[in-house]
PAMARDO-730030 format. One record per residue (C-alpha): y negated, x negated, z negated. Coordinates in steps of 0.25 Angstrom, whole numbers, always signed. Each point is the difference from the previous one (the first is absolute). Example, Ala and Ser with C-alpha at 12.3 -4.5 7.8 and 13.67 -1.06 7.14 Angstrom:
2
REC     yy     xx     zz
REC    +18    -49    -31
REC    -14     -6     +2
//
This chain:
286
REC     yy     xx     zz
REC  -1045   -213   -397
REC    -12    +11     +1
REC     -5     +3    +13
REC    -13     -7     -2
REC     +8    -13     -4
REC     +7     +2    +13
REC    -13     +1     +7
REC     -6    -12     -7
REC    +12     -9     +3
REC     -1     +4    +15
REC    -15     -4     +1
REC     +2    -13     -8
REC    +11     -4     +9
REC     +9     -1    -13
REC    +12     +5     +7
REC    +13     -6     +7
REC     +3     +5    +14
REC    +11     +8     -6
REC    -10     +6    -10
REC     -9     +3    +12
REC    +11     +7     +8
REC     +3     +9    -13
REC    -15     +3     -2
REC     -1     +5    +14
REC    +12     +9     -1
REC     -5     +5    -14
REC    -14     +3     +7
REC     +7     +8    +11
REC     +9     +8     -9
REC    -11     +9     -5
REC    -13     +4     +6
REC     -6     +0    -14
REC     +3    -15     -1
REC     -8     -2    +13
REC    -12     +8     -5
REC     -1     -8    -13
REC     +1    -13     +8
REC    -11     +5     +9
REC     -9     +3    -12
REC     +3    -14     -7
REC     -1     -8    +13
REC    -13     +7     +5
REC     -7     -4    -13
REC     +6    -14     +0
REC     -5     -2    +14
REC    -14     +5     -2
REC     -1     -9    -12
REC     +6    -12     +7
REC    -10     +2    +12
REC    -12     +0    -10
REC     +5    -12     -7
REC     +2     -7    +14
REC    -14     +4     +4
REC     -6     -5    -12
REC     +7    -14     +2
REC     -5     -1    +14
REC    -14     +3     -4
REC     +1    -10    -11
REC     +5    -11     +9
REC    -11     +3    +10
REC    -11     +0    -11
REC     -8    -13     -2
REC     -4     +3    -14
REC    +10     +4    -11
REC     -4     +5    -14
REC     +8     -1    -12
REC     -8     +9     -8
REC     +7    +12     -7
REC     +0    +13     +8
REC    -12     +8     -2
REC     +1    +15     -3
REC     -4     +2    +15
REC    +12     -8     +5
REC     +9     +7    -10
REC     -5    +14     +6
REC     +3     -6    +14
REC    +15     -2     -5
REC     +0    +14     -5
REC     -5     +5    +14
REC    +11     -8     +7
REC    +10     +6    -10
REC     -4    +14     +5
REC     +1     -4    +14
REC    +14     -6     -2
REC     +4    +13     -6
REC     -6     +8    +12
REC     +7     -9    +10
REC    +13     +3     -8
REC     -1    +15     +0
REC     -5     +0    +15
REC    +12     -8     +5
REC    +10     +8     -8
REC     -7    +13     +4
REC     -1     -3    +15
REC    +15     -5     +0
REC     +5    +12     -7
REC     -6    +10     +9
REC     -1     -7    +13
REC    +13     -8     +1
REC    +14     +4     -3
REC     +3    -14     -6
REC    -10     -4    -10
REC     +7    -14     -2
REC     -6     -4    +13
REC    -13     -2     -7
REC     +6    -12     -7
REC    +11     -5     +9
REC     -5     -6    +12
REC     +9     +8    +10
REC    +12     +8     +3
REC    +12     -2    +10
REC     +0    +12     +9
REC    +11     -4    +10
REC    +10    -10     +1
REC     +9     -3    +12
REC    +10    -12     +0
REC     +3    -11    -11
REC    -13     -1     -8
REC     +0     -7    -13
REC    -11     +3    -11
REC     -3    -14     -7
REC     -8     +0    -13
REC    -13     -8     -3
REC     +9    -12     -6
REC     +9     +0    +12
REC    +12     +1     -9
REC     +4    +15     +1
REC     +5     +4    +14
REC     +4    +14     +2
REC     +3    +10    +12
REC    -14     +6     +2
REC     +0    +16     -1
REC     -9    +10     +5
REC    -10     +6     -9
REC     +1    -13     -9
REC    -14     -4     -6
REC     -4    -14     +2
REC    -11     -9     -6
REC     -8    -12     +3
REC     +7    -13     +3
REC    +13     +6     +5
REC     +6     +0    +13
REC    +10     +6    +10
REC     +9     -9     +7
REC     +9     +3    +12
REC    +14     -5     +2
REC     +1     +5    +14
REC     -7    +10    +10
REC     -7    +10     -8
REC    -12     +8     -4
REC     -8     +3    -12
REC    -12    +10     -2
REC     -9     -2    -12
REC    -12     +9     -5
REC    -11     -3     -9
REC     -7    +10     -9
REC    -12     +1     +9
REC     +7     +4    +12
REC     +2    -14     +6
REC    +14     -1     +7
REC     +7    -13     +4
REC    +12     +2    +10
REC     +8    -14     +1
REC    +11     -2    +10
REC     +8    -12     +3
REC    +11     -4    +10
REC     +8    -10     -7
REC     +2     -6    -14
REC    -12     -8     -6
REC    -11    +11     +0
REC     -8     +3    -12
REC    -11     +9     -5
REC     -7     -5    -13
REC    -11     +6     -8
REC     -7    -13     -3
REC     -6    -12     +7
REC     +9    -11     +5
REC     +1    -12     -8
REC     -5    -13     +5
REC    -10     +6     +9
REC    -16     +0     -2
REC     -7    +13     -5
REC    -10     +1    +11
REC     -5    +13     -4
REC     -3     -2    -15
REC     -2    +15     -4
REC     +6     +1    -14
REC     +5    +14     +1
REC     +7     +8    +11
REC    +14     +2     +6
REC     +8    -13     +4
REC    +11     +0    +10
REC     +8    -11     +8
REC    +10     +2    +11
REC    +10     -9     +6
REC     +8     +1    +12
REC     -2    +15     +3
REC    -10    +10     +6
REC     -9     +7     -9
REC     -6    +13     +4
REC    -11     +5    -10
REC    -10    +11     -2
REC    -10     -5    -11
REC     -8    +10     -8
REC    -15     -4     -1
REC     +0    -10    -11
REC    -11     -1    -11
REC    -12     -9     +2
REC     +4    -15     -4
REC    +15     +4     -1
REC     +5     -3    +14
REC    +15     +0     +4
REC     +5    -14     +3
REC    +12     -1     +9
REC     +6    -14     +2
REC    +10     -6    +11
REC     +5    -14     +1
REC    -12     -3     +9
REC    -12     +8     -4
REC     -7     +9    -10
REC     -6    +14     +4
REC    -10     +7     -8
REC     +1    +15     +1
REC    -10    +11     -6
REC     +6    +12     +7
REC     +7     +1    +14
REC    +13     +1     +8
REC     +7    -11     +6
REC    +13     -7     +3
REC     +3    -14     -4
REC    +12     -8     +6
REC     +3    -13     -8
REC    +11    -10     +3
REC     +1    -16     -2
REC     -8     -3    +12
REC    -11    +10     +1
REC     -7    +12     -5
REC     -4    +12     +9
REC    -10    +10     -5
REC     -4    +13     +7
REC    -10     +9     -5
REC     +0    +15     +3
REC    -11     +5     -9
REC    -11     -8     -8
REC     -3    -15     +0
REC     +8    -11     -7
REC     -5    -14     -3
REC    +11    -11     +2
REC     -1    -15     -4
REC    +10    -10     +5
REC     +5     -9    -12
REC     +1    -13     +9
REC    -15     -1     +2
REC     -6    +12     -6
REC     -5     +5    +14
REC     -2    +15     +0
REC     -2    +12     +9
REC     -3    +15     -2
REC    +10     +9     +7
REC     -5    +14     +2
REC     +7    +13     +5
REC     +7     -2    +13
REC     +1    -15     -1
REC    +11    -10     -3
REC     +1    -15     -3
REC    +11    -10     -1
REC     -2    -11    -12
REC     +9    -12     +1
REC     -2    -15     -3
REC     -3     -5    +14
REC     -9    +10     +8
REC    -15     +3     -3
REC     -2    +14     -5
REC     -3    +11    +11
REC     -2    +14     -2
REC     +5     +9    +11
REC     -1    +14     +4
REC    +14     +7     -1
REC     +0     +3    +15
REC     -2    -15     +4
REC    +11     -8     +6
REC     +8     -9     -9
REC     -4     +9    -12
REC    +12     +2    -10
REC     +6    +14     +0
REC     -3    +10    -11
//
């Protein structure tokens, strides 16, 4: 199988969990493989985003035409092709000269530190392997804790997630949880959900229209760029913000609050939402 055939199979989800694990090992075995993958993936993403944008505009359009494309529309496609090529070159060039690991342009994140029994679970939930430091992870994968432990994950843009748990049952997933409403309907951006643990995070400023969404069993938080601590368990979610502002919405009734630097809030299914200063009595500790 040629490298481009490997890449196409990966993006088409035409792989088994075993094939996916083998592909990750092959990609990590040679920097040239990662660089080729960056080139292929950047162009793939640029074209996909253009097609997605056209589909959205088509859905929102009241009138649709079935006429053949005019020369002007054909020239528009040529311009978009040039833009896609520029995006590809810019992504590759930036990653090559500014980052030691260009594969992070494509992979969602990388595991920087592991302490305790932490398992890497693939997007299908079939493959469960011991998580290793420096391992690259992609969307819809998760880290699950079999006991007290800690995992630090970094993203290409400098965002860092530091998850720690005190007992088995904790999880950090790079996707929204199933069975919960998508309150913020932004189509693009980082997605994270946590269960039974404490997440300390430093979030780089996210692009316009692409917020980071962090979900717990009780609430969904929208983050553009900030530093915070989120303690989530079966009964409540404790949010403390040290920099920036976070908009948090409770799943139960979609009541919401804005939590700014120096403030904290407890979200559960019984009490009304109340934002407190960190120094106020009864505020949860950092």
